[in-house]
All heavy atoms as atom14 arrays in JSON, in Angstrom:
{
  "sequence": "MSEKRLRDDMLYRAALSMAKTMLEKGLITEEEFAQIDTDLLAEFHPYLGTLLSENA",
  "atom14_mask": [
    [1, 1, 1, 1, 1, 1, 1, 1, 0, 0, 0, 0, 0, 0],
    [1, 1, 1, 1, 1, 1, 0, 0, 0, 0, 0, 0, 0, 0],
    [1, 1, 1, 1, 1, 1, 1, 1, 1, 0, 0, 0, 0, 0],
    [1, 1, 1, 1, 1, 1, 1, 1, 1, 0, 0, 0, 0, 0],
    [1, 1, 1, 1, 1, 1, 1, 1, 1, 1, 1, 0, 0, 0],
    [1, 1, 1, 1, 1, 1, 1, 1, 0, 0, 0, 0, 0, 0],
    [1, 1, 1, 1, 1, 1, 1, 1, 1, 1, 1, 0, 0, 0],
    [1, 1, 1, 1, 1, 1, 1, 1, 0, 0, 0, 0, 0, 0],
    [1, 1, 1, 1, 1, 1, 1, 1, 0, 0, 0, 0, 0, 0],
    [1, 1, 1, 1, 1, 1, 1, 1, 0, 0, 0, 0, 0, 0],
    [1, 1, 1, 1, 1, 1, 1, 1, 0, 0, 0, 0, 0, 0],
    [1, 1, 1, 1, 1, 1, 1, 1, 1, 1, 1, 1, 0, 0],
    [1, 1, 1, 1, 1, 1, 1, 1, 1, 1, 1, 0, 0, 0],
    [1, 1, 1, 1, 1, 0, 0, 0, 0, 0, 0, 0, 0, 0],
    [1, 1, 1, 1, 1, 0, 0, 0, 0, 0, 0, 0, 0, 0],
    [1, 1, 1, 1, 1, 1, 1, 1, 0, 0, 0, 0, 0, 0],
    [1, 1, 1, 1, 1, 1, 0, 0, 0, 0, 0, 0, 0, 0],
    [1, 1, 1, 1, 1, 1, 1, 1, 0, 0, 0, 0, 0, 0],
    [1, 1, 1, 1, 1, 0, 0, 0, 0, 0, 0, 0, 0, 0],
    [1, 1, 1, 1, 1, 1, 1, 1, 1, 0, 0, 0, 0, 0],
    [1, 1, 1, 1, 1, 1, 1, 0, 0, 0, 0, 0, 0, 0],
    [1, 1, 1, 1, 1, 1, 1, 1, 0, 0, 0, 0, 0, 0],
    [1, 1, 1, 1, 1, 1, 1, 1, 0, 0, 0, 0, 0, 0],
    [1, 1, 1, 1, 1, 1, 1, 1, 1, 0, 0, 0, 0, 0],
    [1, 1, 1, 1, 1, 1, 1, 1, 1, 0, 0, 0, 0, 0],
    [1, 1, 1, 1, 0, 0, 0, 0, 0, 0, 0, 0, 0, 0],
    [1, 1, 1, 1, 1, 1, 1, 1, 0, 0, 0, 0, 0, 0],
    [1, 1, 1, 1, 1, 1, 1, 1, 0, 0, 0, 0, 0, 0],
    [1, 1, 1, 1, 1, 1, 1, 0, 0, 0, 0, 0, 0, 0],
    [1, 1, 1, 1, 1, 1, 1, 1, 1, 0, 0, 0, 0, 0],
    [1, 1, 1, 1, 1, 1, 1, 1, 1, 0, 0, 0, 0, 0],
    [1, 1, 1, 1, 1, 1, 1, 1, 1, 0, 0, 0, 0, 0],
    [1, 1, 1, 1, 1, 1, 1, 1, 1, 1, 1, 0, 0, 0],
    [1, 1, 1, 1, 1, 0, 0, 0, 0, 0, 0, 0, 0, 0],
    [1, 1, 1, 1, 1, 1, 1, 1, 1, 0, 0, 0, 0, 0],
    [1, 1, 1, 1, 1, 1, 1, 1, 0, 0, 0, 0, 0, 0],
    [1, 1, 1, 1, 1, 1, 1, 1, 0, 0, 0, 0, 0, 0],
    [1, 1, 1, 1, 1, 1, 1, 0, 0, 0, 0, 0, 0, 0],
    [1, 1, 1, 1, 1, 1, 1, 1, 0, 0, 0, 0, 0, 0],
    [1, 1, 1, 1, 1, 1, 1, 1, 0, 0, 0, 0, 0, 0],
    [1, 1, 1, 1, 1, 1, 1, 1, 0, 0, 0, 0, 0, 0],
    [1, 1, 1, 1, 1, 0, 0, 0, 0, 0, 0, 0, 0, 0],
    [1, 1, 1, 1, 1, 1, 1, 1, 1, 0, 0, 0, 0, 0],
    [1, 1, 1, 1, 1, 1, 1, 1, 1, 1, 1, 0, 0, 0],
    [1, 1, 1, 1, 1, 1, 1, 1, 1, 1, 0, 0, 0, 0],
    [1, 1, 1, 1, 1, 1, 1, 0, 0, 0, 0, 0, 0, 0],
    [1, 1, 1, 1, 1, 1, 1, 1, 1, 1, 1, 1, 0, 0],
    [1, 1, 1, 1, 1, 1, 1, 1, 0, 0, 0, 0, 0, 0],
    [1, 1, 1, 1, 0, 0, 0, 0, 0, 0, 0, 0, 0, 0],
    [1, 1, 1, 1, 1, 1, 1, 0, 0, 0, 0, 0, 0, 0],
    [1, 1, 1, 1, 1, 1, 1, 1, 0, 0, 0, 0, 0, 0],
    [1, 1, 1, 1, 1, 1, 1, 1, 0, 0, 0, 0, 0, 0],
    [1, 1, 1, 1, 1, 1, 0, 0, 0, 0, 0, 0, 0, 0],
    [1, 1, 1, 1, 1, 1, 1, 1, 1, 0, 0, 0, 0, 0],
    [1, 1, 1, 1, 1, 1, 1, 1, 0, 0, 0, 0, 0, 0],
    [1, 1, 1, 1, 1, 0, 0, 0, 0, 0, 0, 0, 0, 0]
  ],
  "atom14_positions": [
    [[-0.79, -17.09, 2.21], [-0.72, -15.65, 2.28], [-2.09, -15.14, 2.74], [-3.11, -15.59, 2.25], [-0.37, -15.09, 0.9], [-0.27, -13.6, 0.87], [0.04, -12.83, -0.74], [1.45, -13.66, -1.33], [0.0, 0.0, 0.0], [0.0, 0.0, 0.0], [0.0, 0.0, 0.0], [0.0, 0.0, 0.0], [0.0, 0.0, 0.0], [0.0, 0.0, 0.0]],
    [[-2.08, -14.21, 3.66], [-3.33, -13.68, 4.18], [-4.02, -12.81, 3.14], [-3.39, -12.32, 2.19], [-3.09, -12.87, 5.45], [-2.49, -11.63, 5.14], [0.0, 0.0, 0.0], [0.0, 0.0, 0.0], [0.0, 0.0, 0.0], [0.0, 0.0, 0.0], [0.0, 0.0, 0.0], [0.0, 0.0, 0.0], [0.0, 0.0, 0.0], [0.0, 0.0, 0.0]],
    [[-5.3, -12.61, 3.34], [-6.08, -11.79, 2.43], [-5.55, -10.34, 2.41], [-5.48, -9.71, 1.36], [-7.54, -11.81, 2.87], [-8.49, -11.43, 1.78], [-9.93, -11.7, 2.17], [-10.25, -12.85, 2.55], [-10.72, -10.74, 2.09], [0.0, 0.0, 0.0], [0.0, 0.0, 0.0], [0.0, 0.0, 0.0], [0.0, 0.0, 0.0], [0.0, 0.0, 0.0]],
    [[-5.15, -9.82, 3.57], [-4.63, -8.46, 3.65], [-3.32, -8.34, 2.85], [-3.11, -7.39, 2.12], [-4.39, -8.04, 5.1], [-3.82, -6.63, 5.21], [-3.45, -6.27, 6.63], [-2.86, -4.9, 6.79], [-2.16, -4.29, 5.72], [0.0, 0.0, 0.0], [0.0, 0.0, 0.0], [0.0, 0.0, 0.0], [0.0, 0.0, 0.0], [0.0, 0.0, 0.0]],
    [[-2.45, -9.33, 3.0], [-1.17, -9.32, 2.26], [-1.39, -9.37, 0.77], [-0.71, -8.68, 0.01], [-0.32, -10.5, 2.69], [0.79, -9.97, 3.53], [1.74, -10.86, 4.03], [3.05, -10.63, 3.5], [3.99, -10.07, 4.22], [3.74, -9.63, 5.41], [5.19, -9.96, 3.74], [0.0, 0.0, 0.0], [0.0, 0.0, 0.0], [0.0, 0.0, 0.0]],
    [[-2.33, -10.19, 0.36], [-2.65, -10.29, -1.06], [-3.2, -8.96, -1.57], [-2.8, -8.48, -2.63], [-3.66, -11.41, -1.29], [-4.07, -11.67, -2.72], [-2.88, -12.06, -3.57], [-5.13, -12.75, -2.78], [0.0, 0.0, 0.0], [0.0, 0.0, 0.0], [0.0, 0.0, 0.0], [0.0, 0.0, 0.0], [0.0, 0.0, 0.0], [0.0, 0.0, 0.0]],
    [[-4.08, -8.34, -0.8], [-4.65, -7.05, -1.19], [-3.56, -5.99, -1.27], [-3.49, -5.21, -2.22], [-5.73, -6.62, -0.19], [-6.38, -5.29, -0.54], [-7.49, -4.91, 0.45], [-7.1, -5.02, 1.83], [-6.43, -4.08, 2.52], [-6.06, -2.97, 1.93], [-6.13, -4.26, 3.79], [0.0, 0.0, 0.0], [0.0, 0.0, 0.0], [0.0, 0.0, 0.0]],
    [[-2.68, -5.95, -0.27], [-1.59, -4.98, -0.27], [-0.67, -5.18, -1.48], [-0.23, -4.21, -2.1], [-0.77, -5.07, 1.02], [-1.48, -4.46, 2.21], [-2.52, -3.79, 2.02], [-1.01, -4.65, 3.34], [0.0, 0.0, 0.0], [0.0, 0.0, 0.0], [0.0, 0.0, 0.0], [0.0, 0.0, 0.0], [0.0, 0.0, 0.0], [0.0, 0.0, 0.0]],
    [[-0.39, -6.42, -1.82], [0.43, -6.72, -3.0], [-0.23, -6.19, -4.27], [0.41, -5.56, -5.1], [0.62, -8.23, -3.14], [2.03, -8.67, -2.93], [2.75, -8.05, -2.14], [2.42, -9.65, -3.59], [0.0, 0.0, 0.0], [0.0, 0.0, 0.0], [0.0, 0.0, 0.0], [0.0, 0.0, 0.0], [0.0, 0.0, 0.0], [0.0, 0.0, 0.0]],
    [[-1.53, -6.45, -4.39], [-2.25, -6.01, -5.58], [-2.31, -4.49, -5.66], [-2.13, -3.92, -6.74], [-3.65, -6.62, -5.59], [-3.6, -8.11, -5.86], [-5.16, -9.04, -5.77], [-6.43, -7.88, -5.99], [0.0, 0.0, 0.0], [0.0, 0.0, 0.0], [0.0, 0.0, 0.0], [0.0, 0.0, 0.0], [0.0, 0.0, 0.0], [0.0, 0.0, 0.0]],
    [[-2.53, -3.82, -4.54], [-2.57, -2.37, -4.53], [-1.21, -1.78, -4.89], [-1.12, -0.8, -5.65], [-3.02, -1.86, -3.16], [-4.49, -2.09, -2.83], [-4.78, -1.71, -1.38], [-5.39, -1.3, -3.77], [0.0, 0.0, 0.0], [0.0, 0.0, 0.0], [0.0, 0.0, 0.0], [0.0, 0.0, 0.0], [0.0, 0.0, 0.0], [0.0, 0.0, 0.0]],
    [[-0.14, -2.37, -4.37], [1.21, -1.91, -4.69], [1.47, -2.03, -6.2], [1.91, -1.08, -6.84], [2.26, -2.71, -3.91], [3.66, -2.45, -4.37], [4.33, -1.28, -4.03], [4.33, -3.37, -5.18], [5.62, -1.03, -4.48], [5.62, -3.13, -5.63], [6.26, -1.96, -5.27], [7.54, -1.72, -5.72], [0.0, 0.0, 0.0], [0.0, 0.0, 0.0]],
    [[1.16, -3.18, -6.74], [1.4, -3.41, -8.17], [0.58, -2.48, -9.05], [1.07, -1.97, -10.05], [1.09, -4.86, -8.53], [2.08, -5.82, -7.95], [1.75, -7.23, -8.32], [2.49, -8.17, -7.49], [2.57, -9.45, -7.75], [1.98, -9.94, -8.81], [3.24, -10.24, -6.96], [0.0, 0.0, 0.0], [0.0, 0.0, 0.0], [0.0, 0.0, 0.0]],
    [[-0.69, -2.26, -8.67], [-1.55, -1.37, -9.45], [-1.03, 0.07, -9.4], [-0.96, 0.74, -10.44], [-2.98, -1.43, -8.92], [0.0, 0.0, 0.0], [0.0, 0.0, 0.0], [0.0, 0.0, 0.0], [0.0, 0.0, 0.0], [0.0, 0.0, 0.0], [0.0, 0.0, 0.0], [0.0, 0.0, 0.0], [0.0, 0.0, 0.0], [0.0, 0.0, 0.0]],
    [[-0.67, 0.53, -8.22], [-0.17, 1.9, -8.08], [1.16, 2.07, -8.81], [1.39, 3.1, -9.47], [-0.03, 2.25, -6.6], [0.0, 0.0, 0.0], [0.0, 0.0, 0.0], [0.0, 0.0, 0.0], [0.0, 0.0, 0.0], [0.0, 0.0, 0.0], [0.0, 0.0, 0.0], [0.0, 0.0, 0.0], [0.0, 0.0, 0.0], [0.0, 0.0, 0.0]],
    [[2.03, 1.08, -8.72], [3.32, 1.15, -9.41], [3.12, 1.15, -10.92], [3.81, 1.86, -11.65], [4.22, -0.01, -8.98], [5.67, 0.11, -9.41], [6.31, 1.35, -8.78], [6.44, -1.13, -9.03], [0.0, 0.0, 0.0], [0.0, 0.0, 0.0], [0.0, 0.0, 0.0], [0.0, 0.0, 0.0], [0.0, 0.0, 0.0], [0.0, 0.0, 0.0]],
    [[2.16, 0.4, -11.39], [1.86, 0.36, -12.82], [1.39, 1.73, -13.31], [1.79, 2.19, -14.38], [0.79, -0.7, -13.1], [0.42, -0.69, -14.44], [0.0, 0.0, 0.0], [0.0, 0.0, 0.0], [0.0, 0.0, 0.0], [0.0, 0.0, 0.0], [0.0, 0.0, 0.0], [0.0, 0.0, 0.0], [0.0, 0.0, 0.0], [0.0, 0.0, 0.0]],
    [[0.55, 2.38, -12.53], [0.09, 3.72, -12.89], [1.26, 4.71, -12.93], [1.36, 5.53, -13.85], [-0.98, 4.21, -11.92], [-2.31, 3.55, -12.12], [-3.57, 4.27, -11.06], [-3.55, 3.13, -9.7], [0.0, 0.0, 0.0], [0.0, 0.0, 0.0], [0.0, 0.0, 0.0], [0.0, 0.0, 0.0], [0.0, 0.0, 0.0], [0.0, 0.0, 0.0]],
    [[2.13, 4.61, -11.94], [3.3, 5.5, -11.89], [4.21, 5.24, -13.1], [4.75, 6.18, -13.69], [4.06, 5.32, -10.59], [0.0, 0.0, 0.0], [0.0, 0.0, 0.0], [0.0, 0.0, 0.0], [0.0, 0.0, 0.0], [0.0, 0.0, 0.0], [0.0, 0.0, 0.0], [0.0, 0.0, 0.0], [0.0, 0.0, 0.0], [0.0, 0.0, 0.0]],
    [[4.37, 3.98, -13.47], [5.22, 3.64, -14.61], [4.64, 4.21, -15.9], [5.38, 4.72, -16.75], [5.36, 2.12, -14.71], [6.46, 1.68, -15.62], [6.69, 0.18, -15.49], [8.05, -0.17, -16.02], [8.38, -1.56, -15.78], [0.0, 0.0, 0.0], [0.0, 0.0, 0.0], [0.0, 0.0, 0.0], [0.0, 0.0, 0.0], [0.0, 0.0, 0.0]],
    [[3.34, 4.15, -16.05], [2.68, 4.73, -17.21], [2.9, 6.24, -17.25], [3.18, 6.81, -18.31], [1.17, 4.41, -17.2], [1.01, 2.99, -17.26], [0.44, 5.05, -18.37], [0.0, 0.0, 0.0], [0.0, 0.0, 0.0], [0.0, 0.0, 0.0], [0.0, 0.0, 0.0], [0.0, 0.0, 0.0], [0.0, 0.0, 0.0], [0.0, 0.0, 0.0]],
    [[2.78, 6.88, -16.1], [3.03, 8.33, -16.02], [4.47, 8.65, -16.41], [4.72, 9.63, -17.13], [2.72, 8.83, -14.61], [1.26, 8.78, -14.26], [0.93, 9.16, -12.52], [1.38, 10.87, -12.45], [0.0, 0.0, 0.0], [0.0, 0.0, 0.0], [0.0, 0.0, 0.0], [0.0, 0.0, 0.0], [0.0, 0.0, 0.0], [0.0, 0.0, 0.0]],
    [[5.4, 7.82, -15.98], [6.8, 8.02, -16.33], [7.01, 7.88, -17.83], [7.66, 8.72, -18.46], [7.68, 7.0, -15.58], [9.17, 7.01, -15.9], [9.8, 8.33, -15.47], [9.86, 5.83, -15.22], [0.0, 0.0, 0.0], [0.0, 0.0, 0.0], [0.0, 0.0, 0.0], [0.0, 0.0, 0.0], [0.0, 0.0, 0.0], [0.0, 0.0, 0.0]],
    [[6.43, 6.84, -18.41], [6.57, 6.61, -19.85], [5.96, 7.73, -20.69], [6.44, 8.01, -21.78], [5.93, 5.26, -20.21], [6.71, 4.08, -19.68], [5.96, 2.77, -19.76], [4.76, 2.76, -20.13], [6.57, 1.73, -19.42], [0.0, 0.0, 0.0], [0.0, 0.0, 0.0], [0.0, 0.0, 0.0], [0.0, 0.0, 0.0], [0.0, 0.0, 0.0]],
    [[4.93, 8.37, -20.17], [4.28, 9.47, -20.89], [4.95, 10.81, -20.61], [4.52, 11.83, -21.14], [2.8, 9.54, -20.52], [2.0, 8.38, -21.06], [0.54, 8.53, -20.75], [-0.21, 7.37, -21.41], [-1.65, 7.59, -21.39], [0.0, 0.0, 0.0], [0.0, 0.0, 0.0], [0.0, 0.0, 0.0], [0.0, 0.0, 0.0], [0.0, 0.0, 0.0]],
    [[5.97, 10.8, -19.77], [6.69, 12.03, -19.47], [6.0, 12.94, -18.47], [6.35, 14.11, -18.34], [0.0, 0.0, 0.0], [0.0, 0.0, 0.0], [0.0, 0.0, 0.0], [0.0, 0.0, 0.0], [0.0, 0.0, 0.0], [0.0, 0.0, 0.0], [0.0, 0.0, 0.0], [0.0, 0.0, 0.0], [0.0, 0.0, 0.0], [0.0, 0.0, 0.0]],
    [[5.02, 12.4, -17.74], [4.28, 13.2, -16.78], [5.04, 13.36, -15.46], [4.78, 14.3, -14.71], [2.9, 12.59, -16.51], [2.0, 12.5, -17.75], [0.74, 11.71, -17.43], [1.67, 13.89, -18.26], [0.0, 0.0, 0.0], [0.0, 0.0, 0.0], [0.0, 0.0, 0.0], [0.0, 0.0, 0.0], [0.0, 0.0, 0.0], [0.0, 0.0, 0.0]],
    [[5.94, 12.41, -15.18], [6.78, 12.5, -13.99], [8.22, 12.16, -14.4], [8.45, 11.54, -15.43], [6.31, 11.55, -12.85], [6.33, 10.08, -13.32], [4.95, 11.95, -12.33], [6.01, 9.08, -12.22], [0.0, 0.0, 0.0], [0.0, 0.0, 0.0], [0.0, 0.0, 0.0], [0.0, 0.0, 0.0], [0.0, 0.0, 0.0], [0.0, 0.0, 0.0]],
    [[9.16, 12.58, -13.58], [10.58, 12.31, -13.84], [10.98, 10.98, -13.22], [10.23, 10.4, -12.43], [11.45, 13.43, -13.23], [11.33, 13.37, -11.8], [11.07, 14.8, -13.75], [0.0, 0.0, 0.0], [0.0, 0.0, 0.0], [0.0, 0.0, 0.0], [0.0, 0.0, 0.0], [0.0, 0.0, 0.0], [0.0, 0.0, 0.0], [0.0, 0.0, 0.0]],
    [[12.18, 10.53, -13.57], [12.74, 9.31, -12.97], [12.83, 9.45, -11.45], [12.55, 8.5, -10.72], [14.14, 9.04, -13.53], [14.16, 8.57, -14.96], [13.85, 7.09, -15.11], [13.91, 6.34, -14.12], [13.57, 6.69, -16.25], [0.0, 0.0, 0.0], [0.0, 0.0, 0.0], [0.0, 0.0, 0.0], [0.0, 0.0, 0.0], [0.0, 0.0, 0.0]],
    [[13.23, 10.64, -10.99], [13.36, 10.87, -9.56], [12.01, 10.8, -8.86], [11.89, 10.24, -7.77], [14.02, 12.24, -9.29], [15.46, 12.33, -9.71], [15.64, 12.54, -11.22], [14.7, 13.0, -11.91], [16.73, 12.2, -11.72], [0.0, 0.0, 0.0], [0.0, 0.0, 0.0], [0.0, 0.0, 0.0], [0.0, 0.0, 0.0], [0.0, 0.0, 0.0]],
    [[10.99, 11.37, -9.49], [9.64, 11.31, -8.91], [9.15, 9.86, -8.88], [8.52, 9.43, -7.91], [8.69, 12.2, -9.7], [8.96, 13.67, -9.51], [8.2, 14.55, -10.49], [8.05, 14.17, -11.68], [7.76, 15.63, -10.06], [0.0, 0.0, 0.0], [0.0, 0.0, 0.0], [0.0, 0.0, 0.0], [0.0, 0.0, 0.0], [0.0, 0.0, 0.0]],
    [[9.43, 9.13, -9.95], [9.03, 7.73, -9.99], [9.7, 6.94, -8.87], [9.06, 6.15, -8.18], [9.37, 7.11, -11.35], [9.03, 5.65, -11.42], [7.72, 5.24, -11.63], [10.01, 4.68, -11.28], [7.4, 3.88, -11.69], [9.7, 3.34, -11.34], [8.39, 2.93, -11.54], [0.0, 0.0, 0.0], [0.0, 0.0, 0.0], [0.0, 0.0, 0.0]],
    [[10.99, 7.18, -8.67], [11.72, 6.49, -7.61], [11.14, 6.82, -6.25], [11.01, 5.94, -5.38], [13.2, 6.85, -7.66], [0.0, 0.0, 0.0], [0.0, 0.0, 0.0], [0.0, 0.0, 0.0], [0.0, 0.0, 0.0], [0.0, 0.0, 0.0], [0.0, 0.0, 0.0], [0.0, 0.0, 0.0], [0.0, 0.0, 0.0], [0.0, 0.0, 0.0]],
    [[10.75, 8.07, -6.03], [10.16, 8.47, -4.75], [8.8, 7.81, -4.56], [8.47, 7.35, -3.47], [10.03, 10.0, -4.66], [9.51, 10.47, -3.32], [10.43, 10.06, -2.17], [11.62, 10.33, -2.22], [9.88, 9.43, -1.16], [0.0, 0.0, 0.0], [0.0, 0.0, 0.0], [0.0, 0.0, 0.0], [0.0, 0.0, 0.0], [0.0, 0.0, 0.0]],
    [[8.01, 7.76, -5.62], [6.7, 7.1, -5.55], [6.89, 5.63, -5.18], [6.19, 5.09, -4.31], [5.94, 7.24, -6.88], [5.51, 8.7, -7.07], [4.74, 6.3, -6.94], [5.0, 9.01, -8.47], [0.0, 0.0, 0.0], [0.0, 0.0, 0.0], [0.0, 0.0, 0.0], [0.0, 0.0, 0.0], [0.0, 0.0, 0.0], [0.0, 0.0, 0.0]],
    [[7.84, 4.96, -5.82], [8.11, 3.55, -5.55], [8.51, 3.37, -4.08], [8.0, 2.47, -3.39], [9.19, 3.04, -6.48], [9.39, 1.54, -6.4], [8.5, 0.83, -5.9], [10.45, 1.07, -6.84], [0.0, 0.0, 0.0], [0.0, 0.0, 0.0], [0.0, 0.0, 0.0], [0.0, 0.0, 0.0], [0.0, 0.0, 0.0], [0.0, 0.0, 0.0]],
    [[9.38, 4.23, -3.59], [9.81, 4.16, -2.2], [8.63, 4.34, -1.25], [8.48, 3.6, -0.27], [10.89, 5.23, -1.92], [12.01, 4.98, -2.77], [11.33, 5.22, -0.47], [0.0, 0.0, 0.0], [0.0, 0.0, 0.0], [0.0, 0.0, 0.0], [0.0, 0.0, 0.0], [0.0, 0.0, 0.0], [0.0, 0.0, 0.0], [0.0, 0.0, 0.0]],
    [[7.79, 5.33, -1.54], [6.62, 5.59, -0.7], [5.64, 4.41, -0.72], [5.08, 4.04, 0.32], [5.9, 6.86, -1.16], [6.72, 8.12, -0.93], [7.72, 8.08, -0.16], [6.37, 9.16, -1.52], [0.0, 0.0, 0.0], [0.0, 0.0, 0.0], [0.0, 0.0, 0.0], [0.0, 0.0, 0.0], [0.0, 0.0, 0.0], [0.0, 0.0, 0.0]],
    [[5.45, 3.83, -1.9], [4.54, 2.68, -2.01], [5.07, 1.47, -1.24], [4.3, 0.74, -0.6], [4.31, 2.32, -3.48], [3.51, 3.32, -4.3], [3.52, 2.93, -5.78], [2.08, 3.43, -3.78], [0.0, 0.0, 0.0], [0.0, 0.0, 0.0], [0.0, 0.0, 0.0], [0.0, 0.0, 0.0], [0.0, 0.0, 0.0], [0.0, 0.0, 0.0]],
    [[6.37, 1.24, -1.32], [6.97, 0.13, -0.56], [6.74, 0.33, 0.94], [6.42, -0.62, 1.66], [8.47, 0.03, -0.84], [8.87, -0.6, -2.16], [10.35, -0.41, -2.4], [8.51, -2.07, -2.18], [0.0, 0.0, 0.0], [0.0, 0.0, 0.0], [0.0, 0.0, 0.0], [0.0, 0.0, 0.0], [0.0, 0.0, 0.0], [0.0, 0.0, 0.0]],
    [[6.9, 1.55, 1.41], [6.72, 1.85, 2.83], [5.26, 1.7, 3.25], [4.97, 1.24, 4.36], [7.21, 3.26, 3.13], [0.0, 0.0, 0.0], [0.0, 0.0, 0.0], [0.0, 0.0, 0.0], [0.0, 0.0, 0.0], [0.0, 0.0, 0.0], [0.0, 0.0, 0.0], [0.0, 0.0, 0.0], [0.0, 0.0, 0.0], [0.0, 0.0, 0.0]],
    [[4.35, 2.05, 2.36], [2.93, 1.99, 2.7], [2.37, 0.58, 2.64], [1.63, 0.16, 3.52], [2.13, 2.9, 1.77], [0.66, 2.93, 2.1], [-0.12, 3.92, 1.26], [0.5, 4.82, 0.65], [-1.35, 3.79, 1.22], [0.0, 0.0, 0.0], [0.0, 0.0, 0.0], [0.0, 0.0, 0.0], [0.0, 0.0, 0.0], [0.0, 0.0, 0.0]],
    [[2.7, -0.16, 1.59], [2.06, -1.45, 1.37], [2.87, -2.66, 1.81], [2.31, -3.74, 1.98], [1.69, -1.61, -0.11], [0.62, -0.65, -0.55], [0.91, 0.35, -1.45], [-0.66, -0.75, -0.05], [-0.06, 1.24, -1.87], [-1.66, 0.14, -0.44], [-1.35, 1.14, -1.35], [0.0, 0.0, 0.0], [0.0, 0.0, 0.0], [0.0, 0.0, 0.0]],
    [[4.17, -2.55, 1.98], [5.02, -3.68, 2.35], [4.66, -4.93, 1.55], [4.24, -5.94, 2.11], [4.91, -4.0, 3.85], [5.19, -2.83, 4.73], [6.46, -2.38, 4.96], [4.37, -2.01, 5.42], [6.41, -1.34, 5.76], [5.15, -1.08, 6.05], [0.0, 0.0, 0.0], [0.0, 0.0, 0.0], [0.0, 0.0, 0.0], [0.0, 0.0, 0.0]],
    [[4.78, -4.86, 0.23], [4.37, -6.0, -0.6], [5.16, -7.26, -0.24], [6.31, -7.19, 0.19], [4.67, -5.55, -2.02], [5.68, -4.47, -1.89], [5.42, -3.82, -0.57], [0.0, 0.0, 0.0], [0.0, 0.0, 0.0], [0.0, 0.0, 0.0], [0.0, 0.0, 0.0], [0.0, 0.0, 0.0], [0.0, 0.0, 0.0], [0.0, 0.0, 0.0]],
    [[4.52, -8.39, -0.44], [5.09, -9.69, -0.08], [6.46, -9.91, -0.71], [7.39, -10.35, -0.07], [4.12, -10.79, -0.5], [4.58, -12.18, -0.18], [4.64, -12.61, 1.14], [4.95, -13.05, -1.19], [5.07, -13.88, 1.45], [5.37, -14.34, -0.89], [5.43, -14.74, 0.43], [5.85, -16.01, 0.73], [0.0, 0.0, 0.0], [0.0, 0.0, 0.0]],
    [[6.58, -9.58, -1.98], [7.86, -9.76, -2.66], [8.77, -8.55, -2.5], [9.91, -8.57, -2.98], [7.63, -10.06, -4.14], [6.89, -11.37, -4.42], [6.63, -11.53, -5.91], [7.66, -12.55, -3.89], [0.0, 0.0, 0.0], [0.0, 0.0, 0.0], [0.0, 0.0, 0.0], [0.0, 0.0, 0.0], [0.0, 0.0, 0.0], [0.0, 0.0, 0.0]],
    [[8.28, -7.51, -1.87], [9.07, -6.36, -1.5], [9.98, -5.82, -2.59], [9.55, -5.47, -3.66], [0.0, 0.0, 0.0], [0.0, 0.0, 0.0], [0.0, 0.0, 0.0], [0.0, 0.0, 0.0], [0.0, 0.0, 0.0], [0.0, 0.0, 0.0], [0.0, 0.0, 0.0], [0.0, 0.0, 0.0], [0.0, 0.0, 0.0], [0.0, 0.0, 0.0]],
    [[11.27, -5.79, -2.31], [12.21, -5.17, -3.22], [12.41, -5.96, -4.51], [12.96, -5.44, -5.46], [13.58, -4.97, -2.54], [14.05, -6.22, -2.06], [13.47, -3.98, -1.4], [0.0, 0.0, 0.0], [0.0, 0.0, 0.0], [0.0, 0.0, 0.0], [0.0, 0.0, 0.0], [0.0, 0.0, 0.0], [0.0, 0.0, 0.0], [0.0, 0.0, 0.0]],
    [[11.93, -7.19, -4.56], [12.03, -7.95, -5.82], [11.17, -7.3, -6.9], [11.51, -7.34, -8.08], [11.59, -9.4, -5.62], [12.48, -10.25, -4.74], [11.87, -11.63, -4.58], [13.87, -10.34, -5.31], [0.0, 0.0, 0.0], [0.0, 0.0, 0.0], [0.0, 0.0, 0.0], [0.0, 0.0, 0.0], [0.0, 0.0, 0.0], [0.0, 0.0, 0.0]],
    [[10.06, -6.7, -6.5], [9.18, -6.03, -7.45], [9.56, -4.59, -7.67], [9.17, -3.97, -8.66], [7.73, -6.08, -6.95], [7.1, -7.45, -6.85], [5.73, -7.36, -6.2], [6.98, -8.09, -8.21], [0.0, 0.0, 0.0], [0.0, 0.0, 0.0], [0.0, 0.0, 0.0], [0.0, 0.0, 0.0], [0.0, 0.0, 0.0], [0.0, 0.0, 0.0]],
    [[10.29, -4.03, -6.76], [10.62, -2.61, -6.8], [11.51, -2.26, -7.97], [12.47, -2.95, -8.27], [11.31, -2.2, -5.51], [11.76, -0.88, -5.58], [0.0, 0.0, 0.0], [0.0, 0.0, 0.0], [0.0, 0.0, 0.0], [0.0, 0.0, 0.0], [0.0, 0.0, 0.0], [0.0, 0.0, 0.0], [0.0, 0.0, 0.0], [0.0, 0.0, 0.0]],
    [[11.2, -1.17, -8.62], [12.04, -0.65, -9.7], [13.27, 0.04, -9.09], [14.21, 0.34, -9.78], [11.24, 0.37, -10.51], [9.96, -0.18, -11.1], [10.17, -0.84, -12.43], [11.11, -0.46, -13.14], [9.4, -1.75, -12.75], [0.0, 0.0, 0.0], [0.0, 0.0, 0.0], [0.0, 0.0, 0.0], [0.0, 0.0, 0.0], [0.0, 0.0, 0.0]],
    [[13.2, 0.29, -7.81], [14.2, 1.07, -7.07], [15.3, 0.24, -6.44], [16.25, 0.79, -5.95], [13.48, 1.73, -5.91], [13.36, 3.19, -6.06], [13.87, 3.75, -7.01], [12.67, 3.78, -5.15], [0.0, 0.0, 0.0], [0.0, 0.0, 0.0], [0.0, 0.0, 0.0], [0.0, 0.0, 0.0], [0.0, 0.0, 0.0], [0.0, 0.0, 0.0]],
    [[15.11, -1.04, -6.4], [16.02, -1.9, -5.63], [17.44, -1.88, -6.16], [17.72, -1.69, -7.28], [15.49, -3.31, -5.61], [0.0, 0.0, 0.0], [0.0, 0.0, 0.0], [0.0, 0.0, 0.0], [0.0, 0.0, 0.0], [0.0, 0.0, 0.0], [0.0, 0.0, 0.0], [0.0, 0.0, 0.0], [0.0, 0.0, 0.0], [0.0, 0.0, 0.0]]
  ]
}
């Protein structure tokens, strides 16, 4: 796996983790979380893609 792919994977996971925490604290809705996940997938194209997605 290339260094860029690894970095993109890590950034996707970190951002998704932050969004999940916001969801758990009631700061965002399920719909907002789903949109964030979709946007992150489009931006980072993580190696495992939809396997990691909460939206799949």
